[in-house]
C-alpha positions as CSV (number, residue, x, y, z in Angstrom):
1,M,67.1,12.6,-49.1
2,T,65.3,9.4,-49.7
3,A,63.3,7.4,-47.2
4,L,62.1,3.8,-47.0
5,A,59.1,3.7,-44.6
6,H,56.3,2.0,-42.7
7,E,53.7,4.0,-41.2
8,T,53.7,5.0,-37.5
9,P,50.5,6.7,-35.9
10,E,50.9,10.5,-35.4
11,A,48.8,10.0,-32.0
12,V,50.1,8.6,-28.7
13,M,53.2,6.7,-29.6
14,P,54.3,3.3,-27.9
15,E,56.3,3.0,-24.7
16,V,60.0,2.8,-25.3
17,T,59.8,-0.9,-24.0
18,T,57.5,-1.8,-26.7
19,P,59.2,-4.9,-28.5
20,P,60.4,-4.3,-32.2
21,S,58.0,-5.5,-34.9
22,D,59.0,-7.6,-37.8
23,L,59.1,-4.4,-39.9
24,D,61.4,-2.9,-37.4
25,D,63.8,-5.7,-37.9
26,V,63.5,-5.8,-41.7
27,L,64.5,-1.8,-41.4
28,W,67.3,-2.7,-39.2
29,Q,68.7,-5.4,-41.3
30,A,68.5,-3.1,-44.6
31,W,70.2,-0.2,-42.7
32,S,72.8,-2.5,-41.6
33,A,73.6,-3.7,-44.9
34,M,73.6,-0.6,-46.7
35,E,76.8,0.8,-48.3
36,L,76.7,4.5,-49.0
37,P,79.1,6.6,-51.2
38,E,81.2,9.0,-49.2
39,G,79.6,12.0,-47.9
40,Y,76.2,10.3,-47.2
41,H,74.9,8.7,-44.2
42,A,71.7,6.7,-43.5
43,E,69.5,6.8,-40.1
44,I,66.3,5.2,-39.0
45,V,64.0,7.9,-37.6
46,E,60.3,6.7,-36.6
47,G,60.3,3.6,-38.9
48,F,62.0,5.7,-41.8
49,I,65.4,4.9,-43.3
50,E,66.6,8.2,-44.4
51,V,69.6,9.0,-46.4
52,S,71.2,12.4,-46.3
53,S,74.2,14.1,-47.6
54,T,76.8,15.8,-45.7
55,G,75.3,19.3,-44.6
56,R,76.2,22.6,-46.1
57,Y,79.0,24.9,-44.9
58,S,76.8,26.9,-42.6
59,H,75.3,24.1,-41.1
60,G,78.6,22.5,-40.3
61,Q,80.0,25.8,-39.2
62,V,77.3,26.1,-36.4
63,A,77.7,22.6,-35.3
64,N,81.5,23.1,-35.0
65,R,81.4,26.3,-33.1
66,L,79.1,24.7,-30.5
67,R,81.3,21.8,-30.2
68,D,84.4,23.8,-29.9
69,R,82.7,25.9,-27.0
70,L,81.1,22.6,-25.3
71,V,84.8,21.3,-25.3
72,I,85.8,24.0,-23.0
73,F,82.7,24.1,-20.9
74,L,82.9,20.3,-20.3
75,A,86.7,20.3,-19.8
76,Q,86.5,19.7,-15.9
77,S,83.6,17.2,-16.2
78,D,83.1,13.4,-17.1
79,F,81.2,14.5,-20.1
80,A,82.2,15.2,-23.8
81,A,80.7,16.6,-27.1
82,R,80.5,14.3,-29.8
83,Q,79.8,14.2,-33.5
84,D,79.6,11.6,-36.4
85,M,78.6,8.6,-34.2
86,N,75.3,6.4,-34.1
87,V,73.1,6.9,-31.3
88,I,71.0,3.8,-30.9
89,H,67.7,3.4,-29.4
90,E,65.9,-0.1,-30.0
91,R,65.6,-0.2,-33.9
92,S,66.1,3.5,-34.3
93,V,69.5,5.0,-35.4
94,W,70.2,8.8,-35.2
95,I,73.4,10.5,-36.3
96,P,73.0,14.1,-34.5
97,D,74.8,17.1,-35.5
98,L,76.1,17.2,-31.9
99,F,75.4,15.3,-28.8
100,I,76.9,15.1,-25.2
101,T,77.7,11.8,-23.7
102,L,80.2,10.4,-21.1
103,E,83.7,10.9,-21.9
104,D,84.4,7.2,-20.9
105,A,81.4,5.8,-22.6
106,E,82.6,2.2,-23.4
107,E,80.2,0.4,-21.2
108,H,77.3,2.3,-23.4
109,V,78.6,1.1,-26.6
110,T,76.0,-1.4,-28.0
111,E,76.7,-5.1,-28.1
112,D,77.3,-4.9,-31.8
113,G,79.6,-1.9,-31.6
114,L,77.4,0.1,-33.9
115,G,77.0,3.0,-31.5
116,I,76.3,4.6,-28.1
117,D,73.0,3.5,-26.5
118,V,70.6,6.5,-26.2
119,A,70.4,6.1,-22.2
120,A,74.2,7.4,-21.9
121,V,73.2,10.6,-24.1
122,Q,72.3,13.8,-22.0
123,L,71.9,16.3,-24.8
124,I,71.3,16.5,-28.5
125,V,71.5,19.4,-31.0
126,E,70.4,19.5,-34.4
127,V,70.9,22.2,-36.8
128,V,67.8,22.3,-38.8
129,S,68.3,21.3,-42.5
130,P,66.9,23.1,-45.4
131,G,63.8,21.9,-47.4
132,S,60.5,20.7,-46.1
133,D,61.6,17.3,-45.5
134,G,64.7,18.4,-43.5
135,I,62.7,21.0,-41.5
136,T,59.9,18.4,-40.8
137,R,62.3,15.8,-39.8
138,D,64.3,18.0,-37.4
139,R,61.3,19.8,-35.8
140,T,58.7,17.2,-35.6
141,R,60.0,13.7,-36.1
142,R,63.2,14.0,-34.2
143,R,61.5,16.0,-31.5
144,R,58.9,13.1,-31.0
145,A,61.7,10.4,-31.3
146,Y,64.0,11.9,-28.8
147,A,61.4,12.8,-26.3
148,R,60.1,9.0,-26.7
149,A,63.7,7.7,-25.9
150,G,64.0,10.1,-22.9
151,V,66.8,12.3,-24.1
152,P,66.9,14.9,-21.5
153,V,67.5,18.2,-23.6
154,Y,67.1,18.6,-27.2
155,V,68.2,21.8,-28.8
156,L,67.1,22.8,-32.2
157,V,69.1,25.7,-34.0
158,D,66.8,26.8,-36.7
159,D,67.8,29.3,-39.6
160,F,64.2,28.7,-41.1
161,D,62.1,29.9,-38.1
162,E,61.3,33.6,-38.8
163,G,64.9,35.4,-38.5
164,G,66.2,32.4,-36.9
165,T,65.7,30.9,-33.5
166,V,67.2,28.4,-31.0
167,T,64.6,26.3,-29.3
168,V,65.6,24.3,-26.0
169,L,63.4,21.4,-25.3
170,S,63.5,19.6,-21.8
171,G,61.5,17.4,-19.6
172,P,60.8,14.6,-21.9
173,D,57.6,12.5,-21.4
174,R,58.4,9.1,-23.0
175,A,54.8,7.8,-23.0
176,Q,53.4,10.8,-24.8
177,A,56.7,11.5,-26.9
178,V,56.6,15.1,-26.1
179,Y,58.7,17.6,-24.3
180,G,57.2,19.3,-21.2
181,D,59.2,22.6,-21.2
182,E,60.1,24.7,-24.3
183,V,62.0,27.9,-24.6
184,R,62.3,29.5,-27.9
185,T,65.0,32.3,-28.3
186,A,65.5,34.5,-31.4
187,Y,69.0,34.6,-33.0
188,G,70.8,37.8,-31.4
189,A,69.9,36.6,-27.9
190,A,71.3,33.7,-25.7
191,A,69.4,30.6,-25.2
192,T,70.5,28.7,-22.0
193,V,70.7,24.9,-21.3
194,P,68.6,24.4,-18.2
195,S,69.8,21.1,-17.0
196,G,72.4,18.3,-17.3
197,P,76.2,18.5,-17.8
198,A,75.9,21.5,-20.0
199,K,73.6,23.3,-17.4
200,G,74.3,27.1,-17.9
201,F,76.0,26.8,-21.3
202,T,74.6,29.7,-23.7
203,I,74.0,29.4,-27.5
204,G,74.1,33.1,-28.7
205,P,75.3,35.2,-31.6
206,E,78.8,33.8,-31.2
207,I,77.5,30.5,-32.4
208,T,74.4,31.4,-34.6
209,G,75.2,34.6,-35.9
210,G,72.6,37.4,-35.9
211,P,69.0,37.5,-37.1
212,R,68.7,36.3,-40.8
213,A,67.6,38.8,-43.4
214,G,64.0,39.0,-44.0
215,G,63.2,37.4,-40.4
């Protein structure tokens, strides 16, 4: 992964209504102009342009198991599970491993057609990537970014937290860029989504597998 960055304070982050800075605009223009080889994608996370390769098999397997089950769970609702789409908030761009939005989300597509406005996103799932950069991005920087954008539920499926955990975060405080509620469940047990269109959906061993060796 590579990153092109300008620094953002670690303390209280700006409100979501803060106008983009000149550097934000430069990063946006650079991201918009990028042409990447097949198998790579670029995001803007907290002022960094991050280029990542397609996840390894186990990473994709968990994300696809989740989507397969969410398709069934959401079948009688107005919502759908999506992958491989840009989620956009001001001058930030994310490509979550999985997210839930309206089945008919046309009115929430950004004016430039590049992605879905984060206001239409009800839940985001990230399968934590290996390596210190990937772990920090998913556990810390995305967590702040999604809370700041008001994403109602953020789920981390984390092979690298002891024997593996599923952490469900809800109750975002946009001004402080934190989630008010956190439930951390070890692999082998079931984590439950507390609210939104996926309320009551469980993430257990049928999705994550059992505890990892050495955990």
